[in-house]
C-alpha positions in Angstrom: -69.4 72.2 -31.2 -72.4 71.9 -33.5 -71.4 69.1 -35.9 -73.8 70.4 -38.6 -71.6 73.5 -38.9 -68.3 71.7 -39.3 -66.4 72.3 -42.5 -63.3 70.2 -43.3 -60.5 71.0 -45.8 -59.6 67.6 -47.3 -59.1 68.7 -50.9 -59.1 72.1 -52.8 -62.6 71.5 -54.2 -64.1 71.6 -50.6 -64.2 75.4 -50.9 -65.5 77.7 -53.6 -64.2 80.9 -55.2 -65.8 83.1 -52.6 -64.2 81.1 -49.8 -60.8 81.5 -51.4 -61.2 85.2 -52.0 -61.8 85.5 -48.2 -58.9 83.3 -47.3 -56.4 85.2 -49.5 -57.6 88.5 -48.1 -57.2 87.2 -44.5 -53.8 85.7 -45.3 -52.6 89.0 -46.6 -53.8 90.8 -43.4 -52.4 88.1 -41.1 -49.1 88.3 -42.9 -49.0 92.1 -42.7 -49.6 91.9 -38.9 -46.9 89.2 -38.6 -44.3 91.4 -40.4 -45.2 94.3 -38.2 -44.9 92.2 -34.9 -48.6 93.0 -34.3 -50.3 90.3 -32.2 -53.2 88.4 -33.9 -54.6 85.8 -31.5 -58.2 84.9 -32.3 -57.7 81.2 -31.3 -56.7 81.6 -27.6 -57.5 78.3 -25.7 -58.0 76.4 -29.0 -55.9 73.2 -29.6 -54.7 71.8 -32.8 -53.8 68.1 -33.0 -51.2 67.3 -35.8 -51.0 63.7 -36.9 -48.0 62.7 -39.0 -47.8 59.4 -40.8 -45.7 61.1 -43.4 -42.8 63.1 -42.0 -42.5 66.8 -42.9 -40.4 69.9 -42.0 -42.4 72.6 -43.6 -45.8 71.2 -42.7 -45.0 70.8 -39.0 -43.2 74.1 -38.6 -45.8 76.1 -40.5 -48.8 74.6 -38.6 -47.2 74.6 -35.2 -45.7 78.1 -35.4 -48.9 79.3 -37.0 -51.2 77.9 -34.3 -49.0 79.3 -31.5 -49.0 82.7 -33.1 -52.8 82.6 -33.3 -52.9 82.1 -29.5 -53.6 78.4 -29.5 -51.7 75.3 -28.5 -50.5 72.2 -30.4 -50.4 68.4 -29.8 -47.9 66.6 -32.1 -48.5 62.9 -32.9 -46.2 60.8 -35.0 -46.8 57.4 -36.6 -45.7 55.6 -33.4 -48.1 57.7 -31.4 -51.2 57.3 -33.5 -51.0 54.5 -36.1 -54.3 55.4 -37.7 -56.2 52.3 -38.6 -53.6 49.9 -37.1 -53.6 50.3 -33.3 -57.3 51.0 -33.4 -59.9 51.7 -36.1 -59.6 55.2 -37.7 -63.2 55.9 -36.7 -62.4 55.3 -33.0 -59.3 57.5 -33.2 -61.4 60.3 -34.7 -64.1 60.0 -32.1 -61.6 60.2 -29.2 -59.1 62.8 -30.5 -61.8 65.1 -31.7 -63.4 65.2 -28.2 -60.1 66.6 -26.8 -59.0 69.2 -29.4 -60.6 71.9 -31.6 -58.9 71.1 -34.9 -57.0 68.2 -36.5 -54.4 68.3 -39.2 -53.4 64.9 -40.8 -50.5 64.2 -43.1 -50.9 60.6 -44.3 -50.9 58.2 -47.3 -54.3 57.3 -48.6 -57.0 60.0 -49.0 -59.5 57.4 -47.7 -57.9 57.5 -44.3 -58.4 61.3 -43.8 -61.9 61.0 -45.2 -62.8 58.3 -42.7 -61.3 60.3 -39.9 -63.3 63.4 -40.9 -66.5 61.5 -41.2 -66.3 60.6 -37.5 -64.7 63.8 -36.2 -66.5 66.4 -34.1 -64.1 69.1 -35.2 -62.7 70.4 -38.5 -60.0 68.2 -40.2 -57.3 69.6 -42.5 -55.4 67.7 -45.1 -51.7 68.3 -44.6 -50.9 66.0 -47.5 -52.1 62.7 -48.9 -51.1 60.6 -51.9 -53.9 62.2 -53.9 -54.0 65.8 -52.8 -52.0 68.7 -51.2 -54.5 71.6 -50.9 -52.6 73.6 -48.3 -49.6 73.8 -50.6 -51.6 75.0 -53.6 -53.3 77.5 -51.3 -49.9 78.9 -50.5 -48.7 78.8 -54.1 -51.7 80.8 -55.4 -51.4 83.3 -52.6 -47.8 83.7 -53.5 -48.7 84.3 -57.2 -51.3 86.9 -56.2 -48.7 88.7 -54.0 -46.3 88.9 -56.9 -48.5 89.2 -60.0 -52.1 89.9 -58.9 -55.1 87.7 -59.7 -54.4 84.3 -61.1 -57.7 84.2 -63.1 -57.1 83.9 -66.8 -53.4 83.0 -66.3 -51.5 79.9 -67.3 -49.7 77.6 -65.0 -47.2 75.0 -66.4 -46.9 71.8 -64.4 -43.8 69.9 -65.4 -43.2 66.4 -63.9 -45.2 63.8 -62.1 -48.9 63.6 -62.3 -49.1 63.5 -58.5 -51.0 65.0 -55.6 -49.7 68.5 -56.5 -50.8 68.1 -60.1 -54.3 66.8 -59.0 -54.7 69.8 -56.7 -53.6 72.3 -59.4 -56.3 70.9 -61.7 -59.0 71.4 -59.0 -57.8 74.9 -58.4 -57.9 75.8 -62.0 -61.5 74.8 -62.4 -62.5 76.8 -59.3 -60.5 79.9 -59.8 -60.6 80.3 -63.6 -57.1 79.7 -64.8 -55.4 77.3 -67.2 -52.9 74.5 -66.4 -50.5 73.1 -69.0 -49.6 69.6 -67.9 -46.5 67.7 -69.1 -45.6 64.4 -67.6 -43.6 61.4 -68.8 -45.6 58.5 -70.3 -47.0 56.4 -67.5 -47.1 59.2 -65.0 -50.1 61.2 -66.3 -52.6 63.0 -64.2 -55.9 61.2 -63.7 -58.9 63.5 -64.2 -61.1 61.1 -62.3 -58.9 61.5 -59.2 -59.1 65.3 -59.3 -62.9 64.9 -59.8 -63.1 67.6 -62.5 -66.4 68.3 -64.2 -64.6 68.6 -67.6 -61.0 69.0 -69.0 -61.6 72.6 -70.2 -59.3 74.1 -67.5 -56.2 72.1 -68.5 -54.3 70.9 -71.5 -51.8 68.0 -71.8 -48.5 68.4 -73.6 -46.0 65.6 -74.4 -43.2 68.1 -74.7 -42.5 70.0 -71.4 -41.0 72.9 -73.4 -44.4 73.4 -75.2 -46.2 73.2 -71.8 -44.0 76.1 -70.6 -44.5 78.3 -73.7 -46.3 81.4 -72.7 -46.9 80.3 -69.1 -47.2 82.8 -66.3 -46.0 80.3 -63.7 -43.8 77.2 -64.1 -43.9 74.8 -61.2 -42.7 71.2 -60.5 -42.1 68.7 -57.7 -39.6 66.0 -56.9 -39.7 63.0 -59.2 -40.1 60.5 -56.5 -42.7 61.4 -53.8 -42.6 60.0 -50.3 -43.8 56.4 -50.4 -42.6 55.7 -53.9 -38.8 55.4 -53.1 -38.6 51.9 -54.6 -39.3 53.4 -58.0 -36.5 56.0 -57.7 -34.2 54.7 -60.4 -37.0 53.9 -62.8 -38.4 57.4 -62.3 -35.0 59.1 -62.8 -34.7 57.5 -66.2 -38.3 58.3 -67.2 -38.2 61.9 -66.0 -34.8 62.8 -67.5 -36.3 65.3 -70.0 -38.6 66.9 -67.4 -36.0 69.0 -65.6 -37.1 72.6 -65.5 -34.2 74.5 -67.0 -33.4 78.0 -68.2 -34.7 77.1 -71.7 -38.1 76.3 -70.4 -38.2 79.5 -68.4 -37.1 81.4 -71.5 -40.1 80.3 -73.5 -42.5 81.2 -70.7 -43.7 84.8 -70.2 -40.8 87.2 -69.6 -42.1 87.8 -66.0 -43.0 84.2 -65.3 -42.5 82.9 -61.8 -41.0 79.6 -60.8 -42.3 77.6 -57.8 -41.4 74.3 -56.1 -43.1 73.0 -53.0 -39.7 71.7 -51.6 -37.6 69.9 -50.7 -35.9 70.3 -54.1 -33.2 68.2 -55.8 -31.1 70.6 -57.9 -30.0 68.9 -61.1 -33.0 66.5 -61.1 -36.4 68.2 -61.4 -35.0 71.7 -61.6 -31.7 73.3 -62.5 -29.9 75.3 -59.8 -29.9 78.4 -62.1 -33.7 78.3 -62.1 -34.6 77.6 -58.4 -31.9 80.0 -57.2 -32.5 82.5 -60.0 -34.4 85.8 -60.2 -37.7 84.3 -61.3 -37.9 81.8 -58.4 -40.2 82.7 -55.5 -39.8 79.4 -53.6 -38.8 81.0 -50.3 -41.8 83.3 -50.3 -43.9 80.3 -51.2 -42.5 78.3 -48.3 -43.1 81.1 -45.8 -46.6 81.6 -47.1 -47.6 78.1 -46.1 -47.8 79.5 -42.5 -49.8 82.6 -43.4 -52.5 80.8 -45.5 -52.8 78.0 -43.0 -53.3 80.6 -40.2 -56.1 82.1 -42.3 -57.5 78.6 -42.9 -57.5 77.6 -39.3 -59.2 80.9 -38.3 -61.8 80.3 -41.1 -62.6 76.7 -40.1 -63.0 77.6 -36.4 -64.5 81.1 -36.5 -66.1 81.3 -40.0 -65.6 84.3 -42.3 -64.2 86.9 -39.9 -64.6 90.5 -41.1 
């Protein structure tokens, strides 16, 4: 492979609005074919290596099933199999693994790890999640919004909860795709604009009151209060986040046709009420399924370019 042509997907800002327009169109076509049991296998004889330092259900199933459906094969590596930067330097792992496969997906802790791997990889690298970013999830979320409500441009997304990797990625997406994010987090858990790497703060607004963040929103979304790797803070976070549970009152002040999303797994009664996540405005199951469809479009794009 010509290394000068390699594109990685390490954070949402790696692509521009034109790239995303193509990906959403391809995802829609790929999903339509999937639902019609129509074969779509442009990646025959291609191999995806999946490296998991953070465990996952949805990420593994969506990438593994997706790659098989595209005609390719998968190598699955867990922490014990890979130990990036421990058993051997990340740079060495990248040089070896990328000589044997066509594409690498990594789900790990620090963003610096995946960036170091990509810098020494001969093949495209995809961020399956890091502490700082979760681009594949936001890719699926926006595709799901488009399916249900059309273009997200000019709309308002309310983020209620932790200023985590999901929040950072929503902020990047808003700047690229032209929508607004209302952010409400407890004190001490704010988003860091410098992590998201935004040019300005024009695409988002911070609210102390989560109810006000949800007012007039077209989409209300949240995540668990304690992300993987922060379990020691669980009790402290429960106390701090007590007023940040997305409930029916928050959904009531949003637009009448507002959607609710959650990247899952969810804890009913903590970050979201059961009546919300299991209610008529929730699209979490479409959102979960769409991880597979957008990731198929992403893998196709990274390996074959903008297919017509």
